[in-house]
TORLUM-686328 format. One record per atom (N, C-alpha, C, O): z, y, x. Coordinates in steps of 0.02 Angstrom, whole numbers, plus 50000, padded with zeros to 5 digits. Atoms other than C-alpha are relative to their C-alpha. Example, Ala and Ser with C-alpha at 12.3 -4.5 7.8 and 13.67 -1.06 7.14 Angstrom:
2
500004994150045 503904977550615 500005006050045 500335005950097 499974994149958 503574994750684 500375005549961 500455011049986 
% end
This chain:
524
500724997649963 495185105649143 499674999649965 499674994649929 500564998850048 493835111749050 499374991549986 499164987950031 500185003249972 492845099248969 499034998450020 498765004050020 500304998249936 491045093749070 499335002549938 499245000849879 500414994950010 489645105449036 499645001650036 499985004750077 500504995249986 488065112049108 500115005750020 499855007849968 499934995650008 488415128149155 499875000950119 499864998050173 500124994949920 488085142649303 500235002150033 500035006850068 499524995049932 489565145749407 499864993150046 499944987050046 499955003249934 489175141849560 500684999950053 500734998150111 499364996449935 490915147849636 500554994549977 500544992249921 499264999250038 492685141349626 500555007350015 500685010550066 499454995350001 493955153849586 500165007050032 500135013150023 499454998149955 494905156049718 499655002850058 499725007550098 500695000449919 493315151949840 499525009950010 499095012150047 500574990649977 492645173649822 500335003050047 500945003950050 499744997349944 492705181449974 499905008049966 499415010549938 500064991850020 493335201049939 499505003050046 499505003450108 500714996749969 491475210549946 499604996850015 499034998750025 500545006949991 490725195149975 499434996849953 498964993549976 500105006250040 490145187049823 499884996249991 500354994549955 499755008950000 489945170049816 499834994950059 499314995150091 499925004949988 490235156549894 499724992949996 500134988450004 500165005149980 488885142049893 500624993349951 501204994449968 499825005849993 489645125049812 499564995050047 499014996050072 500255006249953 489225110249908 499804995649913 499594997449858 500035003950007 489275093849853 500404997149918 500144994949867 499475000050039 491155092549756 500375006050006 500435008450063 499424996849976 492345104449740 500725000049939 500725000249877 499344998650053 494255105549676 500405004950000 500725007350046 499434993850000 495215117749628 500594999649951 500624997249894 499145001050047 497105119349566 499844995849933 499844997449873 499745004950012 497005101349539 500814997749974 501154995050018 499675004749997 498385094949469 500384991849930 500084988149891 499855005950024 499305081249383 500774994549976 500994989950011 499244998750034 501005078449286 500074991149983 499504989549964 499885003650058 501585060649210 500824999349995 501194998450043 499344997050003 503275063449124 500125006750019 499845012050006 499754993149983 504145075149195 500054999350083 500465002250119 499845000449926 503805069249375 499205002550035 498794998350018 500494995449978 502275080349463 499964998850065 500315000450113 499905003149943 501455070549573 499205004450044 498955002250095 500814998149960 499655081549628 500355007249950 500485007649890 500164994250031 499945100849616 499565004350051 499535004150112 500444996349979 498665113749630 499394997150080 499184999450133 500395002549932 497645105849761 499215001350016 498865000049967 500654997249980 495935111649840 499514995050016 499864990150028 500305003449949 494545101449916 499525004249980 499445008049932 500985001550018 492675102349943 499754996350057 499844995550117 500495004449928 491455091550009 499465001850004 499165004349957 500754999250005 489845092750089 499454995650011 499474992150062 500685005649969 488145082350094 500285000450025 500625005450039 499895003149924 488565069750235 500715001350006 500974999850060 499564999649952 489975073350253 500794994549963 501014992749908 499285006950018 491625060150270 500465002449996 500625003050055 499184995549989 493325069450245 500544991750024 500314986050019 499555004150018 494985058650275 500365001750007 500525005850051 499334997050065 496505059750156 500774995050051 500904989050051 499645002249989 497915057450248 500915001349963 500865005249915 499384998550065 499995058650154 500144992150025 499774987350033 499305007549991 501545044350197 499585000149914 499085002749890 500015006250050 501795032950033 500165008149946 500395013649962 499944994750058 501795044049864 500015005050001 500355008349961 500304991849995 501095060449923 499435003849964 499225009649966 500764998050072 499565060049779 499394997250037 498834998150014 500905004149973 498125050549886 499604999749960 499105002749939 500385006950073 497955035049759 499735007049964 499145008749968 500544998750060 497815048649615 499585006449989 499365008249934 500364996049974 496945062949696 499144995849993 498674998449964 500545003649995 495525048249728 499974999849921 499565003449893 500175001650075 495805041749533 499815006249955 499425005849907 500474993850043 495425059049464 499455000450031 499104996350002 500874999849953 493775061449574 499484994749974 498874993949978 500475006650044 493315046149476 499814998049961 499384994849930 499985003350099 493925045449349 500614996449948 500804996049889 499435008549985 495165032449344 500585002049938 500754998849889 499434997350061 496575045649253 499575007549996 499025009150017 500114993350022 496345062149205 500555004949996 501065004549961 499634996649964 497055076649289 500305006449924 500085005749867 499544997550010 498115089049214 499225009749977 498715012150001 500504992750004 497385107449121 500175004250057 500645004150096 500064992949957 497015122249215 499494998250060 499165002350092 500574997649950 495955116749333 499494999350021 499365005350023 500935002749982 494225111749385 499644997150064 499794997950123 500005004249950 493215100249462 499255004749985 499115009149945 501135000050004 491015101749494 499944998850054 500284998950105 500335007749982 490005091549548 499335004550029 498975004849978 500524997649992 488475101849636 499795006749960 499235008249942 500194995850043 489045118449541 499944998549928 499755002649886 500244998050077 488935111849377 500934998949983 501214999050038 499135001149999 491095108949322 499784995449923 499464996049870 500185005250027 491225093049266 500874996749978 501404998750000 499065001250012 492905082749180 499804992549961 499484992549908 500165004849994 492725065149173 500704995349966 501124992750002 499845007150039 493595053049023 499954993050031 500114988749990 500145006849963 493275037549135 499474997950055 498955000350079 500354998849909 492825030249288 499054998549971 498595001450000 501024999350020 490725025249189 499885008649996 499355010250023 500154993549982 490925046949172 499945000450073 499545004550095 500144997749929 490955047149345 499664996050021 499194998850048 500645004349956 489945033349414 499185001149967 498674998349986 500614996250026 488605044049292 499565002350018 498945002250014 500174994549984 488785056449369 499794998950090 499615003550127 500105003849924 488545046649547 500795003150013 500935009050026 499424999149946 490495043749604 500144994149959 500174992149901 499705007050013 491035028649639 500704996250047 500764996850108 499135000349965 492915022149690 499774994350041 499214992350025 499775007149982 493165006549792 500644998350035 500734999350095 499325000050001 495005001949780 500354993550064 500204988550097 499575004849922 496234994649908 499634990949928 499154987249938 500375008150022 496014977449751 499415000949947 499455002449888 500675002650042 494014974149707 500145000549950 500664998949921 500425002750077 493274974149564 499394995149986 498914996149949 500695002750010 492154959549592 499964993949962 500504991049952 499775009150034 491894942149501 499974995550016 499544991849994 499985006049955 492324929449608 499654995150014 499494992150066 500335007949995 491494915749554 498895001949979 498434997949968 500825002350007 489564922949531 500105002950085 500545003750127 500555001849947 488074925249659 500405010650045 500775014850021 500154992249952 488074943449796 499635003349910 499825005649857 500394995850062 486584948549685 500105001549929 499905006849905 499514998550089 487564945949480 500685005550028 500815010149990 499894993250007 488724957749556 499685007050002 499695011449960 500224993749977 487894970949642 499565004349943 499545010349930 500254997350093 486764970549455 500524997949952 500304994849903 499645000250037 488074968849371 499955005549931 499985011649933 500104995750069 487844974549178 499125002750000 498765005749960 500574997150006 486274976749248 499134996050021 498604997650048 500225008149996 485384961249254 498965003149996 498835007649957 500734998949987 483264963649289 499584995249967 499814989649976 500675006850026 481824952049206 499305006549998 499195012350015 500464998150005 480184951749152 500075003049901 500585000849874 500005002550084 479864955848931 500754998250000 500934993149969 499435000150031 481554956948925 500724993950013 501324993850003 499755004349947 481944941449022 500324998450078 499924998450125 499875000349948 483124938149165 500034997150047 500214991850023 500205005249942 482914929249320 500324999750046 500335005150076 499714998949947 483944924549451 499355005250074 499545010050108 500264999649974 482344927049553 499875008049990 499305009150011 500354993150040 482054945649489 500835003850028 500805008450068 499254999149971 484194948349525 499985001150088 500215005250127 499665000249926 484104943149691 499405005250057 499445005250119 500314997349977 482694954649732 500145006749994 500035010250044 499444998050000 483614966349670 500535005750015 500715011550008 499305000949959 484964964549753 499825002550069 499935007550103 500534996749923 483894963949905 499605006650023 499385008350077 500264991949991 483224981049884 500355004749983 500015009849991 499204997750001 484984989549842 500014999450063 499985004450099 499794997649945 485294982749996 499585003250080 499745004150138 500834999949938 483644986550109 500055008149984 500195011350035 499784996749970 483855001750066 500675006550007 500685012449989 499424997149946 485605006950161 499994999950053 500295003250096 499565003349908 485314995750309 500234997850002 500744998950035 499415003050017 486004983950252 499914991249978 499634989149928 500445007549999 485764963950280 500614996949975 501124996250008 499785000650034 486474957650136 500214988950012 500664984950001 500005006149969 486064940550203 499764995749938 499494998949893 499775001650088 486134927350043 500455001549975 501055001949989 499814994850034 486284935449916 500144994349954 500654995349920 499885006050071 486304919349790 500964998050026 501294996749975 499615001649985 488054915349892 500655002049946 500635007649920 499534994950063 489654918649763 500425002750040 500405000150095 499434993749970 491064932349828 500274996050008 500304996350070 499435001749968 492324919949847 500024999050067 500495000050105 500215001649919 491564915050007 499885004250050 499955001150103 499784995450007 491484930950060 500555005550073 501165005350063 499425000349963 492524937950196 500515008649939 500545009349878 499564994350019 493674955450154 499285007649999 499115011649956 500134996149987 492594965250246 499075004249974 498825009849973 500605000750019 490754957350174 500135003749938 499765007949912 500134995750091 491484962549995 499825007049987 499445009549945 499924993750046 491844978849993 499535004450050 499625010450060 500805000449985 489994978550090 499625000749942 499155004649936 500395002150068 489444973549922 500245003549965 499875008049947 499594991450034 490504985649835 499635007850008 499475011549960 500294993349966 489795000849908 499115000350018 498745004950033 500965001750007 487854992849908 500125001749902 499945006649869 500064998850091 488224990249700 500155005749986 499865007549934 500164994250013 488805008749713 499405004949992 499195008749949 500464995550009 487555016049769 499244995649973 498714998849970 500644999650041 486185005349685 499905001949927 499435000449890 500044995550053 486955017949538 499985004350031 500545006550046 500224992149970 486255032849620 501065004150029 501225010050038 499534997549951 488015036049700 499945008050045 499365008950063 500134994949990 488085052349765 500735000950058 500645002550117 499244999049970 490125053149829 500344991749993 500414988849939 499435007550019 491225034449872 500395003350026 500455006050081 499085001349965 492985035449858 500344993850030 500474988849997 499665005849970 493805024349982 500625000050005 500765004350048 499645001649987 495365019949976 500324993350025 500394987850000 499645005749953 496295011950139 499714996450012 500004991450031 500635005649994 494805002450155 499924996650048 499574991650042 499725005349909 495244995150344 500664995649992 500854990950028 499185004550010 496944988350283 500294994950038 500714993350080 499975012550003 496784969050281 499175000950050 498754996650035 500465001749956 495344971850413 499894999050080 500065003750115 500044999449919 495024967750596 499615006650022 499515011749990 500204993649966 494304979450700 499264997950012 498935002050045 500615001049999 492664971250694 499545000449936 498995002049913 500264996650089 492534972750529 499935004949972 499605006049921 499784993950050 493134988750497 499415003450044 499065007250010 500664995750006 491634995550622 499504997749988 499135002649992 500395002250063 490344985550529 500035003149949 499495004649925 499994994150069 490914996450377 500055006549995 499915009549943 500214991949955 490945013950470 499285000650004 498985005449980 500675000249966 489205008150545 499564999949924 498985001949926 500234997750070 488785008250340 499975006249981 499455009349967 499824994550014 489735022750307 499685006450042 499605011650010 500404997549939 488825031450479 499465002449925 499485006249877 500765001950043 487075026850389 500325002949915 499895001349875 500324998150069 487465033850213 500305008749998 500205012049947 499944995549998 488225050250282 499455006349994 499395011849968 500634996149989 486515052950351 499335002749948 498875006649955 500425002550037 485695048150202 500435008749905 500485009849845 499374995950036 486835062850118 500424999149967 500545004349937 499365003750026 488345052850041 500525004650044 500605006250103 499424998049965 489875061350033 500294995549997 500304992049947 499425005250046 491285049650072 500725005450014 500895010450046 499234998149966 493025051850072 500444994849981 500484991549929 499695006749993 494295039850142 500925002650021 501275005750062 499275002549977 495945036150126 500314998050070 499804996550102 499795001449943 496925031950288 500675001850025 501045006650016 499164999249951 498475029250396 499934999650071 500425000350109 500065003649948 497555023650548 499515006650040 498915007750035 500284994049955 497225039250664 499614999250045 499445003750083 500594998749924 496015033050788 499484999849932 498955002949933 500705001850051 494925028650632 499815009850011 499435012950048 500184993050011 495105048050570 499735003450028 499375007750003 500404996949921 494575053450760 499434999549991 499035004049977 500555000050019 493295043250742 499245000649971 498685001049997 500475000650056 492335043250587 500085002349970 499735001349920 500164994050051 492845057750504 499915009650032 500205012650077 500104991049988 492355077550521 500475005149971 500445011049989 499274996150016 493965084450434 500404994649970 500294989549939 499375003050014 495435078850408 500505005049940 500845009349966 499584999550021 496395083850241 500674997949975 500554992349953 499255003849960 498455078950247 500325002949919 500265007849882 499454998250095 499505080550072 500634997450029 500764993050071 499195002549992 501355080650065 500345002049931 500275007649906 499724998550071 502315079549900 499615001749935 499815003349880 500334997150067 500925082949796 499525005750009 499175008149964 500334992949996 500125097749881 499654998450028 499674992450044 500315001749931 498735099950012 500525006650047 500585012750045 499844994749919 499635107350171 499865002550040 500215006550071 500175002049929 498305105050302 499244998449965 499114994649919 500915001549979 496315105150317 499745002850024 499505008150005 500094999949951 495875103850475 499134993950009 498834989249983 500725002349949 494285100550599 500454993150020 501034992850041 499645002349951 494525085050648 500254999850090 500764998850123 499984997749916 493955088950836 500455006350021 500285011749996 499554997549989 495425097550914 500505001349951 500525006849924 499484999750052 496895093950798 500024994450059 499594991350090 500165005549975 497795083250881 500814994349978 501314997649962 499825004950047 498825068550812 500775000749998 501024997449951 499424997350022 500665075750831 499965004649957 500435004249918 499894998450063 500155089150706 499484998849946 499265002949905 500125004050050 499355077350610 500554998249949 500644998449888 499445002950040 500955069950602 500505004949978 500865004449928 499314992850022 502135086550598 499565003249946 499715009249943 500214996150051 500915091950443 500144995449954 500214997849898 499965004450044 501215072650359 500645001749991 500734998549939 499305002549980 503085074550380 500475008749991 501045010149974 499634993550032 503425093350355 500505003950060 500795009350057 499354998049930 504535093250547 499474998550060 498944995550067 500295003049925 504045091650713 500434992350014 500954990849985 499605002949972 504545077150805 500454999450061 500335000650120 499144997349960 506235077750887 500324993050054 500154987550032 499695004649989 507075066050982 499754995850060 499334998950092 500355000949940 506625053551130 499664995849992 499794992949939 500575004050000 505125042451161 500274992849970 500774989349963 499465008750066 505295026951055 499924994550081 499614993750133 499995008649952 505635010851151 499284993949995 499144990149948 500845005850035 503744999651171 500154994450014 500044990049972 500205007049964 504004985051290 500594995249990 500534989250002 499295006750000 506164977751248 500105002249942 500285008149940 499655001350071 506544974951053 500644993450024 500634987650046 499465002550008 508044968951055 500575002250002 500565008350008 499314996950017 509904971751037 500604996650063 500634990950087 499665000649943 511264974051168 500734994849956 501224992949987 499295003150012 512594964451039 499584992449999 498974991250000 500405007150024 512564943951009 499774999149958 500125000549909 500405000850031 511124938950918 500264993949938 500384988449963 500295003350036 511174929850760 499684996849957 499914991849929 500744998749984 509454930750719 499694999450054 500045001950098 500494998449955 508004928950845 499554994449979 499564988249977 500854999950008 506404926950806 499584999850101 499815001050157 500355002549938 505104922550950 499204999050005 499054993250017 500504999749986 503454924650966 499554996749917 499194992249897 500034997450072 503134926650800 498945000549991 498615005749993 500774995750000 500984923250778 499734996949945 500034991649934 500735002350069 499494919050612 499495001750005 499245007350006 500744995450007 498034920050613 499775001449969 500084999349919 500094995450061 496994930750491 499985005649980 499995009750026 499874992249992 497084946850416 500364997249937 500124992949899 499254996049940 498844951050406 499834995550049 499714989850028 499595003549964 499024943850552 500645001250035 500905006750022 499684998749961 500314942450668 499854997350080 499564991950086 500035001749920 500324941650883 500625001750025 500765007550041 499514998649941 501974938150973 500375005649992 500465010050034 499644999450017 502974943750877 500895000949980 501174998149933 499255004449949 504914944550955 500415005949948 500175010749918 499794995250001 506424952550907 500844997649980 500804991549975 499145000949996 508544950450883 500175003949918 500065009349890 499194995450048 509814953450741 500554999250001 500694994349967 499244999849998 511674955850772 500154997849940 499784996349893 499635002950043 512994950550675 500235006749960 500695008049999 499914995550072 513344965950524 499395003650033 499415009750041 500564993049951 511814974150618 499484998849925 499424993449896 500684999350025 510184982150490 499625001250013 499445007150018 500884999249953 508594979050564 499525000749948 499394995949913 500685001650026 506984986750471 499325001750025 499195006250064 500545002849993 505514983050486 499545004049968 499585002949908 500384993750034 504164998250435 499084996250060 498964993550114 500535000849979 502364996350455 499395002049934 499395000149875 500475000050086 500775002650338 499354992649989 499054988350022 500315005650036 499904991950226 499354995550036 498884997650069 500365002949925 499034978350321 500124997050090 499724994450129 499544999349936 500274977650483 500234992250026 500204989350080 499745007449996 500954961350464 500745000149980 501104995249972 499135000850004 502694965550436 500184996949943 500654993149935 500105006650066 502274957950263 500514995450018 501054994849988 500335010449968 502294940150355 500714999349992 501074995749957 499095004249947 504014940450449 500424998749957 500664993149965 500004999050058 504764944950272 500244991550000 500674987550018 500195004350051 503984933150180 500134989550061 500254984150034 499805005049995 504224918950325 500574999050015 500744993350031 499275000349970 505994923350369 500314995649912 500704990849912 499815003850062 506134918850143 499574995449992 499244995649940 500165005450014 505424904350163 499185000149950 499054995449913 500434997850061 503884910250056 499524999250051 499065002650028 500704997849968 502454908950207 499954990550052 500474988950080 499695005249962 502214890350303 499565001250060 499494997050105 500625001249959 500824896850402 500025004550088 499565005450128 499624995649964 501694907050529 500204993850059 500424988750031 499755003649927 502114896850719 500105007150040 499805012550040 499264997149963 503574903850834 500544995650015 500514989650003 499525001550005 505104901050872 500575002549952 500535007949923 499294995950052 506874903850766 500514995350006 500494989250000 499295000649994 508544902350792 500635004549937 500675010649940 499704996850002 509764907450692 500834998349971 501014993249942 499325005149978 511764907650707 500234996450042 500754993150038 500065005449947 511414898850860 499704993449993 499594989450038 500585008350029 510414883450768 499435003750029 499335009650012 500375004550023 509034878850823 499324998949957 499404992949949 500115005250046 507614874150699 499015002949982 498755008050006 500554994450012 505774878150626 499995003449964 500255001349912 500174996750033 505364891150554 499894998449900 499394996349869 500225002850075 505754888750353 499594999949966 499545005749946 500475001750028 504204881350250 500134999849927 499764996149895 499825002150047 504964882350100 500735004349970 501265002949996 499694994650013 505984896150014 500924993349968 501434996249951 499545006050025 507364878849957 500125002050070 500535006550075 499834999349961 507324878550138 500355003650034 500825002250071 499774992849963 507524896950189 500934999449968 501464999549999 499064999750005 509224896050063 500434993350012 501034994150005 499495005249954 509974878550136 500235003550073 500825002250085 500014998149940 510024886150296 500325007349994 500655009050042 499294995450039 511014901550210 499455007750010 499715013050028 500814996250028 509294912850185 500025004049946 499585002049908 500644997550035 509044925750065 499695006349980 499665012349992 500754995850028 507784931249976 499625003349964 499245000849922 500144997250030 507364946549928 499545003049977 499575009149984 500844998249984 505434948349884 499525006949954 499765010549910 499794990150015 504484965149848 499674998749931 499635004349906 500434998450036 503524961849709 500624995249945 500614989149939 499665004750065 504934956549558 500234999149963 500794997249949 500015004450041 504174954449424 499444995750002 499074994749953 500875007049991 502674940849485 500774994250049 500904988250041 499675003749958 504034935649614 501074998350008 501284995150057 499704997750007 505774938249576 500324998449956 500854995249963 499474999450048 506274939649404 499694994949959 499144992549972 500575003350034 505814929049269 500125006249904 500425002849863 499984996950024 505784944949123 500044995649945 500504991949960 499895004850032 505674933848969 500815000850001 501055002449946 499635005050004 507304928749022 500675002950003 500745007350045 499384993450012 509054936948981 500375002050096 500364999650153 499494997649928 510124945749122 500394993450031 500554992850090 499495005549990 511134929449116 499504995650038 499594994950099 500285005549976 509994917349157 499544999950081 499364995350117 500254996849920 509204930049325 500504997350055 500474993950106 499525000149948 510834931949380 500324993850020 500804994250058 499605005649970 511354914049410 499624995949989 499814991049956 500505005450002 509774905149423 499884995250085 499494990550094 500015002649956 510084900849602 500424997150031 500434995050089 499345006349956 511944891349586 499904997749928 500335000749896 499945000550050 511504883949416 500374992450021 500814990649983 499595003549989 512094867749512 500785000549992 501064996249958 499344995049968 513804876849558 500134998249922 500444992949918 499894999550051 513874878649365 500074990449939 500414987849895 499945004550052 513584863749284 500614991349993 500774989550050 499655007949991 514644845649269 499624995849972 499464997049914 500205006250033 513824829549238 499355004249982 499365004549921 500754999550006 512034836549230 500305006649955 499755009349944 500104997450045 512724850249106 500485006549985 501085006749973 499674992549971 513064869449123 500665000349956 500804998649899 499714996450059 514474877049089 499965006849954 500095011749989 500094995650034 514264889148969 500295008050002 500035013649994 499604994350034 515874899448955 499965002250070 499825008250076 499874997849976 516114898649141 499365006650047 499475011050089 500585000149949 514034901849192 500295011249934 500405015749974 499704994550021 514654919449076 500365005850040 500265011750054 499354995949986 516144924249141 499635002450096 499565008350112 500645001649914 515034921649349 499645006849979 499805011650013 500444997150010 513644932849255 500365009750013 500335015150042 499514990550046 514824947449174 500135001150080 499935006650100 499594996849936 515634947949363 499325001250023 498935004249986 500775000449955 514054947149474 499685008349994 499405012250032 500924993250033 513074962249354 500695003150025 500545006250077 499744993550005 514744972649362 499985001950100 499655006350128 500045002449928 514974968949552 499335006250018 499385010850059 500914998449976 512824975149552 500165007049983 499745010750007 500384995850068 513324991049416 499584996549976 499744991250003 500595003950063 511834982349294 500265004449939 500675002449898 500064998750060 511854992049173 499564997149931 498954995949931 500475005450061 511424982948981 500495000749953 501095001749958 499705001750078 511864981348810 500434993149990 500944993449956 499845007650020 512284961448805 499464996750063 498894998350083 500335004949938 511924947748951 499534996149968 499044994450001 500715002850002 510804938648841 499455004349967 499045002349926 500594998149965 509744954448880 499344995450003 499544989850021 500535000849952 508004948848923 500045007850070 500315013350068 500154997349932 507554956449103 499555006649976 499705012549987 500264995950019 506174964549020 500195008850004 500005013750036 499754992250041 507004979848942 500615003250048 501115006550037 499364996949974 507984983649066 499485008650071 498865008850077 500354994149992 507495002249176 499684994350091 499814988450096 500474999849921 506524998549370 500894998150064 501114994750110 499145002249940 508404999249451 500454997950000 500914998150041 499615004750027 509124988449351 499614993250017 499824988650053 500495007449961 507874974449386 500134998250067 500324992450079 499765000049948 508144978249565 500804997350007 500974991750026 499205005850019 510114974149536 500054995050000 500304991750045 499735006050007 510194960649470 499344996750038 499314991450007 500175001749946 508854955549607 500324995950043 500404989950051 499555001049956 509874958849738 500724994449957 501034989449973 499345003650011 511244952849643 500224989950005 500684986350024 499685006350011 510894935749595 499764994850073 499914988950082 499895002749938 510254933249785 500714998950025 500924993550045 499225001050000 512144937849808 500464995650002 500964995550038 499715003750038 512654924649719 500134991750016 500424987149987 500065005949986 512304911349817 500315000050063 500344994650092 499614997349966 513314921049950 499544994450074 499674989350105 499885005049930 512244917150089 500125005750068 500335011450071 499784997349936 512364921650263 499635003350060 499765003450121 500554995249978 511004932050310 499404998849953 499104993749939 500684995750053 509644942550186 499235004350048 499055007250099 500794997049991 507934947650190 499655000349954 499354996249919 500504997950074 507194959350073 499635005750038 499775009350086 500834999150035 505484965350036 500235009349981 500745010049948 500184996150050 505254983349984 500865002249957 500715005549907 499314997450031 507214987649911 500105001549935 500424999249889 499884991850043 506915003549816 499415001149987 499335007149976 500564998450015 505115002049780 500224998749904 500484993949875 500185000650070 504905006549591 500575006149954 500515009549903 499074996749978 506785015349604 500285005549990 500315009950033 499714990549984 507655030949539 500245003450068 500185002150128 499674996049926 508365040649662 500694998249987 500894996950044 499525000250010 510135037549592 499974994950006 500514993350031 499785008050011 509835017449577 499775002450071 500215005150106 500104997449911 508845021649765 500755000350062 500764997150115 499424997849974 510645028049833 500394993949999 500534990050044 499835008249995 511395013849755 499994995950036 500524994850067 500155003349993 510595001849814 500085000150084 500344995150108 499845001149943 510675005449994 500855001250041 501085000450098 499245004249990 512545004849980 500284993649992 500674990350026 499775006049973 512654991049930 499974996250048 500454993350073 500075001449930 511664985550078 500505000850052 500804996250080 499464997449929 512764995250210 500784995949987 501074993350035 499515003950005 514244987250135 500094990349991 500574986549994 500125008949996 513484967550120 499945000850068 500324996950097 500075002549919 512974969850312 500645000550021 500804995850058 499354997549985 514764977550334 500574992449992 501094991950024 499635006050036 515534960450258 499684991150048 499784985250032 500165006949982 514554948450401 499424998249997 499194994050035 500715003850044 512934945850306 499545006950005 499475010949959 500464998649968 511684954450420 499414997649968 499314992949930 500704999550067 509914957850352 499465003450051 499455007650097 500944995849966 507984961250401 499815001849961 499574997749923 500424996850064 507314976050271 499295000650033 499165003650086 500644994249984 505264977150259 499915004249985 499835004949925 499964991750073 505174994650209 498905003550031 498645001350082 500384998250013 503395004250186 500535008449988 500325014249989 499854992250029 504355019450141 500664999650068 501124996550094 500064997949908 504395028350301 500985002350004 501414998850030 499364999250042 506115038550227 500644995749987 501224997949987 499485005250007 507035020950194 499944997950045 500294992850042 499815007549958 506835011550352 500435005850057 500885003650093 499484995549949 507585029050462 500564998649965 500984995149993 499364997950058 508855031350323 500174992450012 500164992550074 499765008450018 509365010550306 500394998850050 501004997750051 499805006749937 509445002950475 499915003450044 499535008150054 499444999149947 510495003550616 499374998350071 499444999550131 500514998249935 508765000450715 499164996749938 499034993849885 500735000750047 506825000450676 499624998750030 499455001450083 500385004949951 505834990250730 498975002949968 498865000149914 500774995650005 503665000150706 499794992650020 499974989750071 500355002849989 502504986250665 499265002349989 499075005449939 500704999150024 500644987450684 499574999350013 499465002950062 500365003249981 499104978750693 500274989650000 499824985450003 499635004850031 500304961850660 500255001950100 499874998250132 499775001149935 501114965550864 500765007649981 500865012349942 499154996149971 502914975150907 499485006950028 499155006850080 500304993149961 502114994150932 501055004150025 501195009450052 499394993649976 504155000250961 500774998649965 500824994349921 499325000950001 506025000750943 500005005549995 499605009350022 499704990750023 506895017550872 500754998949994 500944993449976 499505001749984 508565019450895 500565006550005 500375010150052 499534993849982 509895033550903 499665003249974 499315001749926 500334992850005 509285051850916 498944998049995 498635002449967 500595002349982 507275042250952 499884998249925 499314997749902 500415004950053 507485034350774 499775007949955 500175012449945 499844993050052 506705049350654 499164996049989 498744992750019 500684998150039 505345050250542 499335001250024 498854999649989 500665000249981 503935054250646 500054996550079 499544995350112 500545003149958 504085046150790 499764992149962 499254989549986 500085002250042 504085032550660 499014999450006 498574995850028 500775001250044 502415036450587 499335003850057 498745004950042 500414999049943 501695042550767 500034990450010 499444988750014 499935007649966 502155020050814 499304998649976 498784996950003 500295003750045 501415016450661 499245001549986 498754997849981 500854999849965 499865024350677 499745001250022 499235004250007 500264998949947 499655023750846 499905004650032 499505004850079 500004993949942 499945039650914 500485000650067 500455004050118 499775000549903 501185034151052 499654996850036 499784996450096 
% end
């Protein structure tokens, strides 16, 4: 990209129409923007225009490049050379988010950047506290925050409340007020409603509507089809790092959007919506699981038969992850009935209870929840079976090393020495160690979250092969994944979760990526 300079350029070179002169620039224009991380090209030749007062929805599957593009626009990531971004006709290149903010572009990310124990007013005026004669007072800060909120028609209530007491929707609105108090002309919202209720989403988009009327441009990343149609004028679809569609929302069908997202039409029979059961004898029965709050569960029920892999697929905030956490004993706030191997009982409320029932649980965040990165490969592999390695409370080191070596080989863990810290291994090898450590306890049922997240293609195929072999040895499993390709490829049956409810079941010829995407987005 060119350096940030003021110029008379009012047109993207690719936008010149033959024989008609220049095309006036709107608020924001991107031309031929790309980004490469190492040898991986995540964005390639993306063009985008945003007019004043316009809302554009950015759609695409996981890994399509949506978040990368959002971060380039807002200065979090620097793009590759060769493209150009212009703001109201002036070529710009941001080195950091503060540069984008100085030009009036603000990003509201999925993980909000606020100070939880400071007040609403302090967060709105962060690093810009006002006062008289250089003396900052709480009163002047509150008044400045209230003026900023009133300027866009938002009532923040008592702005002396700490942020930690607000709902997620209220925190997002505070972040928008903060951005606009810095004269933001463009706001980028990355999945703003993924963890919001319908009422909270409505309130957020009421604010967005007022911003549009004031000329603020909005780009928002979303998976929710209903929102796309209700709140955006245009929808831009990314697939594999390329822009594949730029369409007016009106007159574009959901099936057309899904086709652009996936690159093929929806084939197969229509998904079954009501009944989610297997015709085989059930090993696991989940009945009417519910949880209040965000995300929520509302009467989720399904079964898993012997030798079966059932994948639960859902978008961020769908509630699918709660099912895995409940089965693994990682949550104590889920109600409902639970039966495993014909034995009824309460939902396990701790990981120890789950392990006693024979459940092996592979969490989503291997670095935070599954592995001790500073410890050795050996220690991580045997962490759950140490009592079996001990005699009179003393670990039999030789037996421990032989056990760790054997199970490491079984799962093809590549390492230099068993005492090597896990932190030195690749993501694929770390994930194989996590899976191997759970299988070391010889579970009768396996629960996995995002089993191939952050691993390379070879490790992903290997992990999937391991899981199929495990299921065939009479250890059925539930796999919760937000990777639609993984959900379709790995599962015997695929259950789609949307807004805390079972949206439908897919199997056989009906089990396609397009059908799953439509169910998850509300398109069926």
